C-alpha positions in Angstrom: 19.6 35.6 6.9 17.7 33.7 9.6 15.6 36.7 10.4 14.7 37.4 6.8 13.7 33.7 6.4 11.5 33.9 9.4 9.9 37.1 8.2 9.2 35.4 4.8 7.6 32.4 6.6 5.4 34.7 8.6 4.4 36.7 5.5 3.5 33.5 3.8 1.5 32.1 6.6 -0.5 35.4 7.1 -1.3 35.7 3.3 -4.8 34.1 3.0 -4.7 34.0 -0.8 -1.4 32.3 -0.9 -2.4 29.9 1.9 -5.7 29.1 -0.1 -3.7 28.5 -3.2 -1.3 26.1 -1.3 -4.2 24.1 0.2 -5.9 23.9 -3.2 -2.7 22.6 -4.8 -2.2 20.1 -2.0 -5.8 18.8 -2.3 -5.5 18.6 -6.2 -2.2 16.6 -5.8 -3.7 14.4 -3.3 -6.7 13.7 -5.5 -4.4 12.8 -8.4 -2.3 10.6 -6.2 -5.3 8.8 -5.0 -6.3 8.2 -8.5 -3.0 7.0 -9.7 -2.2 5.1 -6.3 -4.1 1.9 -7.3 -2.1 1.5 -10.5 1.3 2.0 -8.6 0.6 -0.5 -6.0 2.4 -4.0 -6.1 1.2 -7.2 -5.3 0.2 -6.8 -1.6 -1.0 -10.5 -1.3 2.4 -11.8 -2.4 4.3 -9.4 0.0 2.0 -10.5 3.0 2.3 -14.3 2.0 6.2 -13.8 1.9 6.1 -12.3 5.4 4.0 -15.2 6.8 6.5 -17.6 5.1 9.3 -15.9 7.1 7.3 -16.1 10.2 6.8 -19.8 9.6 10.6 -20.2 9.2 10.9 -18.5 12.5 8.5 -20.6 14.2 10.5 -23.7 12.8 13.8 -22.5 14.0 12.3 -21.5 17.4 10.9 -24.9 17.8 14.1 -26.6 16.9 16.1 -24.6 19.3 13.6 -25.3 22.1 13.7 -28.9 21.2 17.7 -29.2 21.2 18.5 -26.9 24.0 15.2 -26.2 26.0 15.6 -22.4 25.5 13.1 -19.9 24.2 14.7 -18.1 21.3 13.7 -14.5 20.5 13.4 -14.1 16.7 11.2 -11.0 16.6 12.5 -7.8 15.1 13.6 -5.4 17.8 12.2 -1.7 17.6 14.3 1.3 16.8 17.0 1.9 19.4 16.0 5.7 20.2 12.4 4.8 20.5 13.1 1.9 23.0 15.4 4.2 25.0 12.7 6.9 25.4 10.1 4.4 26.2 12.2 2.6 28.8 13.7 5.8 30.3 10.3 7.4 30.8 8.7 4.1 31.9 5.8 4.7 29.2 4.8 1.1 29.5 3.4 1.9 32.9 1.9 5.3 32.4 0.6 4.9 28.8 0.5 1.3 28.1 -2.6 -0.9 28.6 -3.8 -4.4 27.9 -6.6 -2.9 25.7 -3.9 -1.2 23.6 -2.0 -4.7 23.2 -5.2 -6.4 22.2 -5.9 -3.7 19.6 -2.5 -3.8 18.1 -3.0 -7.6 17.8 -6.3 -7.2 16.2 -4.9 -4.4 14.0 -2.4 -7.0 12.7 0.7 -5.6 14.5 2.0 -8.6 16.4 5.8 -7.7 16.8 7.2 -6.3 20.2 8.2 -3.3 18.3 4.6 -2.3 17.5 4.0 -1.7 21.3 7.1 0.4 21.7 6.2 2.4 18.4 2.6 3.1 19.7 3.9 4.4 23.1 6.5 6.6 21.5 4.0 8.3 18.9 1.3 8.5 21.9 4.1 10.6 23.8 5.3 12.5 20.8 2.1 13.5 18.9 0.5 15.7 21.7 4.0 17.4 22.2 4.5 18.2 18.4 0.9 19.3 18.0 0.9 21.5 21.1 4.2 23.2 20.1 3.1 23.8 16.5 -0.5 25.2 17.8 1.4 27.3 20.1 3.6 28.8 17.5 0.7 29.3 14.9 -1.7 30.9 17.5 0.7 33.2 19.4 3.1 34.1 16.4 1.4 33.7 13.2 -2.4 34.4 13.8 -2.2 37.1 16.4 -5.9 36.5 17.4 -7.8 39.0 19.5 -8.3 36.7 22.3 -6.8 36.5 25.8 -3.6 34.4 26.3 -5.5 32.1 28.7 -8.0 31.4 25.8 -5.3 30.8 23.4 -3.4 28.4 25.7 -6.6 26.5 26.4 -7.0 26.0 22.7 -3.3 24.7 22.4 -4.1 22.3 25.3 -7.2 21.1 23.4 -5.0 20.1 20.3 -2.6 18.5 22.5 -5.3 16.4 23.8 -6.2 15.7 20.2 -2.8 14.7 19.6 -2.8 12.4 22.7 -5.9 10.6 21.2 -4.9 10.6 17.6 -2.7 7.4 17.8 -5.6 5.5 19.5 -8.0 6.7 16.6 -5.6 5.6 14.0 -5.2 2.2 15.6 -8.9 1.7 16.2 -9.7 2.6 12.6 -7.0 0.2 11.3 -8.5 -2.5 13.6 -12.1 -2.0 12.3 -10.9 -2.0 8.7 -9.1 -5.3 9.3 -11.9 -7.0 11.0 -14.4 -5.8 8.5 -12.2 -7.5 5.8 -12.1 -10.6 7.9 -15.9 -10.7 8.7 -16.8 -10.2 4.9 -14.5 -13.0 3.7 -15.1 -15.5 6.4 -18.3 -17.1 5.1 -16.7 -17.8 1.7 -13.5 -19.1 3.4 -15.7 -21.4 5.6 -17.5 -22.8 2.5 -14.1 -23.5 0.8 -12.9 -25.1 4.1 -16.1 -27.3 4.1 -15.5 -28.4 0.3 -11.9 -29.2 1.3 -12.7 -31.3 4.5 -15.4 -33.2 2.7 -13.0 -34.0 -0.2 -10.8 -35.8 2.1 -8.2 -33.3 2.9 -6.7 -32.8 6.3 -7.2 -29.7 8.3 -3.8 -28.3 7.6 -4.1 -28.8 3.8 -7.6 -27.4 4.0 -6.3 -24.3 5.8 -3.4 -24.0 3.3 -5.7 -24.3 0.2 -8.3 -21.9 1.6 -5.6 -19.4 2.3 -4.3 -19.5 -1.3 -7.8 -19.0 -2.7 -9.1 -16.5 -0.3 -6.2 -14.1 -0.7 -8.0 -12.2 -3.6 -10.9 -11.3 -1.3 -9.2 -10.7 1.9 -5.2 -10.4 2.4 -5.5 -10.4 6.2 -7.7 -13.4 6.2 -5.1 -15.4 4.0 -2.3 -14.1 6.3 -4.1 -15.5 9.4 -4.9 -18.8 7.9 -1.4 -19.3 6.5 0.0 -18.5 10.0 -2.4 -21.0 11.5 -1.2 -23.7 9.2 2.3 -22.9 10.2 1.4 -23.2 13.9 -0.5 -26.4 13.4 2.6 -27.9 11.8 5.1 -26.8 14.4 3.3 -26.3 17.7 3.1 -29.3 20.0 -0.6 -28.6 21.0 -2.9 -28.1 18.1 -5.6 -26.5 20.3 -3.0 -23.6 20.9 -3.0 -22.8 17.2 -6.8 -22.7 17.1 -6.9 -20.6 20.1 -4.5 -18.2 18.5 -6.4 -17.9 15.4 -9.5 -16.8 17.4 -7.5 -14.5 19.5 -5.7 -12.8 16.6 -9.2 -12.1 14.6 -11.3 -11.2 17.7 -14.4 -12.3 15.9 -17.1 -14.4 17.6 -17.8 -16.3 14.2 -14.2 -17.5 14.0 -14.3 -18.5 17.8 -17.2 -20.9 17.1 -15.4 -22.5 14.2 -12.2 -23.0 16.3 -14.3 -24.4 19.0 -15.7 -27.0 16.5 -12.3 -27.8 15.4 -11.0 -28.3 19.0 -14.0 -30.6 19.8 -13.4 -32.6 16.6 -9.7 -33.1 17.7 -10.6 -34.0 21.3 -13.8 -36.1 20.9 -13.5 -37.3 17.3 -16.8 -35.6 16.4 -17.5 -35.4 12.5 -16.0 -32.2 11.3 -17.8 -31.8 8.0 -21.3 -31.8 9.6 -20.3 -29.0 12.1 -18.8 -27.0 9.3 -21.7 -27.3 7.2 -24.0 -26.0 10.0 -21.5 -23.1 10.8 -21.1 -22.1 7.1 -25.0 -22.0 6.7 -25.2 -19.7 9.9 -22.5 -17.4 8.6 -24.2 -17.1 5.3 -27.5 -16.4 7.1 -25.7 -13.8 9.3 -24.2 -12.1 6.2 -27.5 -11.8 4.7 -29.2 -10.4 7.8 -26.4 -7.7 8.0 -27.0 -6.9 4.3 -30.8 -6.4 4.9 -30.2 -4.5 8.1 -28.1 -2.0 6.1 -30.7 -1.9 3.4 -33.4 -1.1 6.0 -31.2 1.8 7.3 -31.2 3.5 3.7 -34.6 5.2 3.7 -34.2 7.3 7.0 -30.7 8.2 6.0 -31.7 9.4 2.5 -34.6 11.6 4.0 -32.5 14.6 5.0 -30.4 14.8 1.8 -33.4 14.4 -0.3 -35.1 17.3 1.6 -32.2 19.5 1.3 -30.9 18.8 -2.2 -33.5 16.9 -4.4 -36.8 18.6 -3.5 -35.5 22.3 -4.1 -34.2 21.2 -7.6 -37.4 19.5 -8.4 -39.6 22.4 -7.4 -37.5 24.7 -9.5 -37.8 22.2 -12.4 -41.6 22.0 -12.0 -42.4 25.7 -11.0 -39.8 27.3 -13.2 -41.6 27.2 -16.6 -44.8 28.5 -14.9 -43.1 31.3 -13.1 -41.5 32.3 -16.5 -44.9 32.5 -18.2 -46.4 34.4 -15.4 -43.6 37.1 -15.5 -43.9 37.2 -19.3 -47.7 37.9 -19.0 -47.1 40.7 -16.6 
């Protein structure tokens, strides 16, 4: 029975027409799923804000425990046992871990200790799984007319791709999150300026801006809410501002947190500093938009030559060619 199932699997993998049909079906299903997915998603903002509220409660409980007993209480969720056992037994933190990976995980929004364990586990598992799958597919299914050394080198290449795949996914996640933060930060700074000039404290301004900016950027609303919690419960307010700049990794956020720290330490007027920074951020966003607009003509040159000009020549010269052929 097992041999028949294996033969059937080989027959399916070698049938190009069947594989093409399966791939077309998968692509069609993926397209339909992509079109329907926005209607099936829930309220992501409420979910993230609930997670931040839980984080705030954990900070409160940790600070109370520290004040009462002088101990540091670990309230983070621990990773899965089998992942931690593999990571600890093979000492992957030493061989595959790095400070840059920790920073990227933090910038991507993964702040729990389990994130590093999961990243190291997949960095070990993905090249092994991809190598074994490629080895089976190349040597058993395809039966290519190449030497075994060439096939093995191809499998090693895919193993290297599997080794780099977690880093690429993490980098993509980090870039998307920072792009969302960068786009919504000027609007958040304008709202913060309005709140501060209306007489609100910094904590209330952060809380109000986090509520309003959630429709534009959920990560920014999460970071501002977490900063509000840290301002309420951490003994040093400067630590909360530094944590905000570290978690976002943006220079524009660093400049605002520096202004907030200076206002806390020296009593400088916060409204004037926020007004100048808000204007600078609006100008920077406009400059980035103008830079992208200036890049469009060179980028559109090749597509226009390849796709638009041939069609244009056919439309213009087509009737004349038809008339010439009729005269002949």
